[in-house]
C-alpha positions in Angstrom: 9.9 14.4 -32.5 8.0 12.8 -29.4 10.8 10.6 -29.2 13.7 12.0 -28.8 11.5 14.4 -26.0 11.0 11.1 -23.8 14.4 9.0 -24.4 15.6 11.0 -21.1 12.5 9.8 -19.4 11.1 6.5 -20.6 12.8 4.5 -17.9 10.8 6.8 -15.3 7.9 6.4 -17.7 8.7 2.3 -17.8 8.6 2.1 -14.1 5.4 5.1 -13.6 3.2 2.8 -16.2 4.4 -0.7 -13.9 3.6 1.3 -10.2 0.2 2.6 -12.4 -0.9 -1.4 -13.6 0.0 -3.6 -10.6 -1.3 -0.7 -8.0 -4.3 -0.7 -9.8 -7.9 -2.0 -7.8 -9.7 -3.7 -10.4 -9.7 -7.0 -10.6 -11.0 -7.9 -13.8 -7.5 -9.7 -16.0 -9.1 -7.5 -18.5 -7.7 -4.4 -16.6 -10.3 -1.2 -16.7 -9.5 2.4 -18.4 -7.9 3.7 -14.7 -4.8 1.1 -16.5 -4.8 -1.1 -19.7 -8.7 -0.1 -21.6 -8.2 2.8 -24.1 -12.1 4.5 -24.0 -11.7 4.8 -28.0 -11.1 0.8 -28.4 -12.5 -0.5 -32.0 -12.3 -3.8 -30.7 -13.6 -2.5 -26.9 -10.3 -4.5 -26.1 -10.8 -7.8 -26.1 -7.7 -8.9 -26.4 -6.6 -7.4 -24.0 -4.5 -8.1 -20.6 -3.2 -6.7 -17.7 -0.9 -9.3 -16.7 0.7 -9.8 -19.7 1.1 -5.8 -19.5 2.6 -6.3 -16.3 4.7 -9.2 -17.9 5.4 -6.2 -21.1 6.6 -3.1 -18.6 8.5 -5.7 -16.1 10.8 -6.7 -19.5 11.6 -3.9 -20.6 11.9 -1.7 -18.0 14.5 -4.7 -17.6 16.1 -3.8 -20.9 16.3 -1.0 -20.9 18.5 -0.9 -17.0 20.3 -3.3 -18.2 21.2 -1.2 -21.1 21.3 1.8 -19.9 22.6 1.0 -16.4 20.5 3.4 -14.6 20.1 3.5 -11.2 16.0 3.2 -11.0 15.1 0.4 -8.2 12.6 -2.3 -9.5 10.0 -1.8 -6.6 7.8 -5.7 -6.5 9.7 -9.0 -7.3 9.4 -10.9 -9.9 6.1 -12.7 -10.1 4.9 -11.5 -13.3 1.5 -13.0 -12.2 1.2 -10.5 -9.6 -1.0 -7.4 -10.3 
């Protein structure tokens, strides 16, 4: 199962995904294929939001750290509007 393979590194995956979205230099709120867009999306990425992707990743990471007590430090602040 893929989940069982990802479980030991899930916190790190969330951290890296959050860093990728925050560091992406694109200026469009809909992001770009390098951060949040999926080129094969049949809905043309119509309902995505770079700032909301940041919120979801930040909240998921915070919960993961709370539950599992990981020592990974969050980079950046808790300003969910930054990208």
